[in-house]
C-alpha angles and dihedrals in degrees: 000000000000120000094196134078139191115245137174098238136187112224099187140356114288093014124121118250115263131197110255137170107237136173122263115224116273113278121252138165091269095055131114124186125206133191097225113234099168138011127185124223118236137186087241087065092059092047089055093046089048095042090232094146097041139298117337117218101229134241089052129174108201130195129107105179097081133167127173148138115281108241101170139012134193125236094264095052110118106159102054138045132196110280095030123120111246134189135203130193136190096302117071102171143000130181098255086206111078123087093256092054092045088053091056101259099112093151088069094046111176091223091052127269119251114238124229088244140011091036138081133248121237090264089057096254117136122254117235130191138224105278081103146076095254140028127195126188155103113337092213088071097046123082141198115255113229112256089233094055121088113230095236089057096040094058098073091047089073093069115003092034098049094040091059097035100051099059092045093051097040091049095053101252106179142145090298095057131102106204126192116203112204113198118031103215136099092315097035095050089055088047091058093045095050098042090050089050090051089057097253127142104246127207122188120223119203140155094237144007100265096101099039093106095042087052089056090051090052089057102258115165091215143351131227123201095208090207089062109085095198091054092049091048093053088064099041107147092352105109122085094193140013120200106206112202101155143000142187126246089264094060116147127180100215098072089055094044085059093054093055124088119233107294092015119152130230105204109201121199094154115120110184122180091253137035128298113246124266119251134210109268096213093053090048093049094045092048089057095210134136132232112208128187121213126192110197108288142278124259089264092053088049093053093047090047095053092048092045092048093049093046093049093039091233110185121192121216105249141171119206129218131179113257089238091059092057094124092055089047088053091050091051091045090054090049091057099247103132112119085205120312133007117221123196115210130199 
């Protein structure tokens, strides 16, 4: 049994990825191993390659929307068997002992979660992601892919999907909700698909009209060009929720506070390289709205999402590339070409 894998690794900032043989983490009874078949491409991967969020431990193999065939399991593994299709997202490990973990919020582990890449396991070994032929890690953050879901579709659920689904579910979106989705990209298109499947009225929010037609195709009930004052005025105090998945450099909070009903919720999953802007405290208080943050999702959230997505037959919009064409996929990603997720395939 080999303890190495082949990954497409970045060796330094601004360098192309190269094929390298690297070491898998040391095996223990909580491990599961996958032969990677598909891995989605995420904006977080670019932030790691570009060191936007801090130093990157090169060589780094990114990719945290992983789907593969289970080839080996440890003694403690209860949720997967050899031959299953398994999936892994941005989180690879949490302590399972702190109060937050015990309350079911393992993604916000008080002792610090371990990322699927650019981190270290408890034993000191490096974590590596899914731009590779194999992945090995903690079974408690690996999940069985529903039989009805194609692997190429399943991959992007493990980051973009859960990041959009968890705040909608945890903030009570249902058939009485009117949900605005701000930022019509990889996360936003999932937000639209999930909110519609939950029965909500869904309003797309974008900075221009370029995506008006595609939002209609995704199933939106209406579209707001946020630069158009009359379109914004039409929905003043009409939205129960806004899912914020992306924003421009000119983003301000106040126009979105004005769209929300009293006790409305702005659910932010956007993680720009810099800080979000300040807002006027009086306007915020008098709007009586809430801003909530959401970081991916817990294992329970993930299981609920996969079951819900399979039941509702939710199908993301994906474009496939061969794993060997990863550098071209990265160039196209940086050029803004995804509609709406890129998937690498071995």
